[in-house]
C-alpha positions in Angstrom: 14.0 28.6 -3.9 10.5 28.0 -2.9 9.1 25.0 -4.6 5.6 25.3 -6.3 4.9 21.9 -5.2 6.5 19.0 -3.2 5.1 15.6 -3.5 5.6 13.6 -0.3 5.3 9.7 -1.1 6.2 7.4 -4.3 3.3 4.9 -4.8 1.0 5.1 -7.4 -0.6 8.2 -6.1 2.7 9.8 -5.6 4.1 9.1 -9.2 0.9 10.0 -11.0 0.9 13.3 -9.0 4.3 13.7 -10.2 3.5 13.2 -13.9 0.6 15.4 -14.2 2.6 18.2 -12.3 5.2 17.7 -14.5 3.4 17.9 -17.6 1.7 21.0 -16.1 5.5 22.6 -15.8 5.2 22.8 -12.1 8.7 21.4 -11.7 7.7 19.1 -8.9 10.0 17.6 -6.2 9.0 14.1 -5.0 10.4 13.0 -2.0 10.4 9.2 -2.2 11.5 8.2 1.2 14.4 6.7 2.8 16.4 3.7 2.5 16.5 2.4 6.2 16.0 -0.5 8.2 13.3 1.3 10.1 11.5 1.7 6.7 12.1 -2.0 5.6 10.7 -3.2 9.0 7.8 -1.1 8.6 7.1 -1.8 4.9 7.7 1.9 4.0 10.6 1.8 1.7 10.7 3.9 -1.6 7.9 2.8 -4.3 5.2 2.0 -1.7 3.1 -0.9 -0.8 3.2 -2.0 -4.6 6.7 -2.7 -4.4 6.2 -5.5 -1.7 3.7 -7.5 -4.1 4.8 -10.0 -7.1 2.4 -10.3 -10.1 0.0 -7.2 -10.8 -2.8 -8.7 -12.8 -5.4 -6.0 -12.1 -3.9 -2.7 -13.1 -5.1 -1.6 -16.8 -2.7 -1.8 -19.4 -0.6 -4.7 -18.4 -1.9 -8.0 -19.6 0.3 -11.2 -19.3 3.2 -11.2 -21.8 6.8 -10.9 -22.2 8.2 -7.7 -20.4 11.7 -8.2 -20.7 12.5 -6.2 -23.8 10.1 -3.4 -22.8 11.5 -3.1 -19.4 15.1 -3.3 -20.8 14.4 -0.6 -23.0 12.4 1.8 -20.7 14.3 1.5 -17.1 17.9 2.6 -16.5 20.3 -0.2 -16.3 21.2 0.8 -12.9 17.8 0.3 -11.6 17.0 -2.7 -14.1 19.9 -4.9 -12.7 18.1 -5.6 -9.5 15.2 -7.2 -11.0 14.8 -10.8 -11.3 14.2 -12.0 -14.9 10.7 -11.8 -15.5 9.3 -14.3 -17.7 5.7 -13.9 -19.3 3.1 -13.2 -16.5 2.8 -9.5 -17.1 4.2 -6.9 -14.7 5.3 -7.3 -10.9 4.7 -4.7 -8.3 8.5 -3.3 -8.3 8.4 -3.2 -12.1 5.2 -1.2 -12.1 6.5 1.0 -9.7 9.7 1.7 -11.3 8.1 2.5 -14.8 5.8 5.0 -13.0 9.2 6.4 -11.3 10.6 6.4 -14.6 7.9 8.0 -16.5 7.8 10.9 -13.9 11.6 11.4 -14.2 11.3 11.5 -18.1 8.8 14.6 -17.8 11.4 16.6 -15.4 10.2 15.4 -12.0 13.2 15.9 -9.4 13.6 13.0 -7.2 14.8 13.1 -3.4 15.6 9.8 -1.7 14.9 11.0 1.8 12.3 11.2 4.5 10.2 14.2 5.7 10.6 14.1 9.5 8.7 17.6 10.4 6.4 19.8 8.4 5.3 23.0 9.5 1.9 24.1 8.1 1.5 27.1 10.3 2.1 29.6 7.7 3.1 29.6 4.0 5.3 29.0 2.2 5.2 25.5 4.2 8.5 24.1 5.6 9.9 21.0 5.6 12.7 19.1 7.4 14.1 16.0 6.1 16.0 13.0 7.8 19.1 14.0 6.1 18.8 17.9 7.6 17.6 19.5 4.3 15.1 22.4 4.9 12.6 22.9 2.0 10.0 25.5 1.4 7.1 24.9 -0.9 3.8 26.9 -1.8 1.8 23.5 -2.0 2.0 20.1 -0.8 0.6 16.6 -2.1 0.4 14.2 0.9 0.7 10.5 -0.9 2.5 8.6 2.0 0.0 5.6 1.8 -0.7 3.2 4.6 1.1 0.0 5.6 -0.5 -2.9 6.5 -0.9 -4.2 10.2 0.6 -7.7 10.9 0.9 -9.7 14.0 4.5 -8.9 14.0 6.1 -12.7 13.8 9.3 -13.4 12.2 7.9 -16.1 10.2 5.3 -13.5 8.4 8.1 -11.2 7.4 10.2 -14.5 6.0 7.3 -15.2 3.8 6.2 -11.9 2.7 5.4 -12.1 -1.3 6.0 -15.9 -0.8 2.5 -16.8 0.3 2.0 -13.8 3.0 -0.2 -11.0 1.9 -2.3 -8.3 3.5 -4.4 -7.8 0.0 -6.7 -10.5 -1.1 -8.0 -8.3 -4.2 -4.4 -7.7 -5.1 -3.2 -11.3 -4.9 -5.9 -13.8 -4.4 -6.3 -14.9 -7.9 -2.8 -15.6 -8.4 -1.8 -19.4 -9.5 -0.3 -20.1 -6.0 -3.5 -19.6 -4.2 -6.1 -21.2 -6.5 -7.8 -24.4 -5.4 -5.5 -24.2 -2.5 -6.4 -24.0 1.5 -5.8 -20.4 2.7 -5.9 -18.6 6.0 -7.2 -15.4 7.1 -6.3 -13.7 10.1 -8.9 -11.4 11.5 -12.3 -10.5 12.9 -13.5 -7.2 11.6 -15.2 -6.4 8.2 -11.8 -6.3 6.4 -11.3 -10.2 7.3 -15.0 -11.0 6.3 -14.6 -9.2 2.7 -11.0 -10.9 2.3 -12.4 -14.3 3.1 -15.5 -14.0 1.2 -13.4 -12.8 -1.9 -10.7 -15.5 -1.3 -13.3 -18.2 -1.5 -13.8 -17.5 -5.2 -10.4 -19.1 -5.6 -9.6 -21.4 -2.7 -10.3 -24.7 -1.9 -10.9 -23.8 2.0 -10.7 -20.7 3.6 -9.8 -20.6 7.3 -10.7 -17.5 9.4 -8.3 -17.5 12.7 -10.0 -15.4 15.2 -8.8 -14.4 18.9 -12.3 -14.2 20.0 -15.4 -16.2 20.1 -17.5 -14.0 18.1 -16.7 -11.5 15.2 -16.3 -7.8 15.7 -17.6 -7.3 12.0 -21.0 -5.9 11.1 -23.7 -8.5 11.3 -24.1 -8.8 7.6 -20.8 -9.3 6.9 -20.4 -12.0 9.5 -23.3 -13.7 8.6 -22.2 -13.7 4.9 -18.8 -15.4 5.9 -20.2 -18.1 8.2 -22.9 -19.3 5.7 -20.3 -19.8 3.1 -19.5 -23.4 2.4 -15.8 -22.9 1.9 -15.3 -20.8 5.1 -14.4 -22.4 8.3 -13.8 -20.4 11.3 -11.2 -21.2 14.0 -12.6 -19.1 17.0 -10.4 -18.5 20.2 -7.2 -19.0 18.1 -3.8 -17.1 17.2 -1.3 -17.9 14.9 1.8 -19.0 16.5 4.0 -19.3 13.6 3.8 -19.3 9.6 5.1 -22.6 8.1 7.1 -23.2 5.0 10.4 -23.2 3.2 12.3 -20.8 1.1 11.4 -22.8 -2.1 8.0 -23.6 -1.3 7.0 -20.5 0.6 4.0 -20.8 2.8 2.6 -24.5 3.5 0.8 -23.9 6.6 0.1 -22.1 9.9 0.2 -23.2 13.5 -2.4 -21.7 15.8 -3.0 -21.8 19.4 -5.9 -21.7 21.5 -6.5 -18.4 23.6 -8.5 -19.9 26.1 -6.0 -22.9 26.6 -2.4 -22.3 25.5 -1.4 -25.8 25.5 -3.6 -26.6 22.4 -2.2 -26.0 19.3 -3.1 -27.1 15.5 -1.3 -26.9 12.3 -3.6 -26.0 9.1 -2.2 -26.9 5.8 -2.6 -23.8 3.3 -0.5 -22.1 0.6 -1.5 -18.6 1.8 -1.8 -16.2 4.8 -3.7 -13.1 4.9 -3.5 -10.6 7.4 -6.6 -8.8 7.5 -6.0 -6.7 10.7 -6.2 -3.1 9.3 -3.7 -0.6 7.8 -2.0 2.3 9.6 -1.8 5.5 7.4 1.7 7.0 7.3 0.8 10.4 8.9 3.0 10.4 12.1 5.6 13.1 10.5 2.4 15.4 10.0 2.1 15.8 13.9 -1.8 16.3 13.7 -1.7 19.4 11.7 -4.1 18.0 9.0 -7.9 16.9 10.0 -8.3 12.9 10.1 -11.5 10.7 10.2 -12.2 8.2 13.0 -9.7 5.7 11.7 -6.7 8.2 11.2 -6.9 8.6 7.4 -6.5 12.1 6.3 -10.0 13.8 5.4 -10.8 14.8 2.3 -12.5 18.4 3.2 -14.1 19.2 -0.4 -16.7 17.0 -2.2 -15.0 15.2 -5.1 -11.8 17.2 -4.7 -8.5 16.2 -2.8 -8.3 19.2 -0.6 -7.3 18.7 3.1 -8.1 20.6 6.2 -5.2 23.2 5.5 -5.5 25.5 2.3 -2.8 24.5 -0.4 -2.2 20.7 0.9 -3.8 17.9 -0.8 -4.0 14.2 -0.1 -3.9 11.3 -2.6 -3.8 7.6 -2.4 -4.1 5.3 0.6 -3.0 7.8 3.2 -6.7 9.3 2.8 -8.7 6.0 1.1 -9.9 3.8 3.8 -12.3 2.0 1.6 -10.9 0.9 -1.8 -7.1 0.7 -1.0 -6.3 -0.2 -4.6 -3.3 0.6 -6.9 -5.6 2.2 -9.9 -7.8 4.2 -7.4 -4.7 5.6 -5.6 -3.4 6.5 -9.2 -6.6 8.3 -9.9 -6.8 10.1 -6.9 -3.0 11.2 -7.7 -4.1 12.7 -10.7 -6.9 14.7 -9.0 -4.3 15.8 -6.5 -1.8 17.5 -9.4 -4.9 19.0 -11.1 -6.2 20.5 -7.6 -2.7 21.8 -6.8 -2.2 23.3 -10.4 -5.5 25.3 -10.2 -4.9 26.3 -6.7 -1.5 27.6 -7.3 -3.0 29.5 -10.4 -5.7 31.0 -8.2 -2.8 32.2 -5.9 -0.9 33.9 -8.7 1.7 31.3 -8.4 3.2 30.6 -11.8 
């Protein structure tokens, strides 16, 4: 059987695409990703980056409140049992993703827990091969594989992810554990300046740790950060280790001079934010779609989700190198499903 549409990816963009495609009776297949150690290490397990966060306070429709009864009544017990008791914070990242997944499933979306390792876009229908060896054909594709945050690769970073280590200030900066506390941002580009300036709204002090003696950021962004009374720069320094405990989470970082390795300093902080960029998850495409200078898939029609191959659409952070928010990813997921539906109709595929 040739699928009408296959959605590759399972973050907010993927599940929103699935909800809209299902309601349009396209009978979509979502390939959500495989549960492997490699994906765990890369942060590319099913449910996307949002599943790696704690509280989500900025997704509309989920104000603070007791979610327990709603979650119990909405999600299958087999998936619900792995969630920690919730409390009254609102909704967590994993819970929000499970709710999206369930909503897509409720409308008839079929879900395959597997990785796409090869795609042939040279002719239609498109051909896909999965990690488990399955061969799939589809008239159209929605690529919603997201982008993974870059980290330094320290064991201590991995240990404290979701417990003081983050790669998204807008997502996490307003959380109670960071308010009124010193925070550390690692990086020297525009992203690091934006993160530090944003975090300064909540933190007592923001330390920017940068390996060089000058920023790579644009002049206006660098000047804004340097002029901020709450921001202090640790020049010519790299992070040696993130400090903390399982109970307290992050309590500090140890930095080391890049000009004199014998010099170290410990900074007290309750949060560590990596701002050294993201890597879009496009390796499996083998360069068959046009990308921008940063490696993100390029939308080739203004205001649409079309890519450089007719019948292939892109949604979410795999194509968005600017906003990178759950709500914008969901929005482009909706757009991609509508674009695919209209494209299929134009091809006479019903």
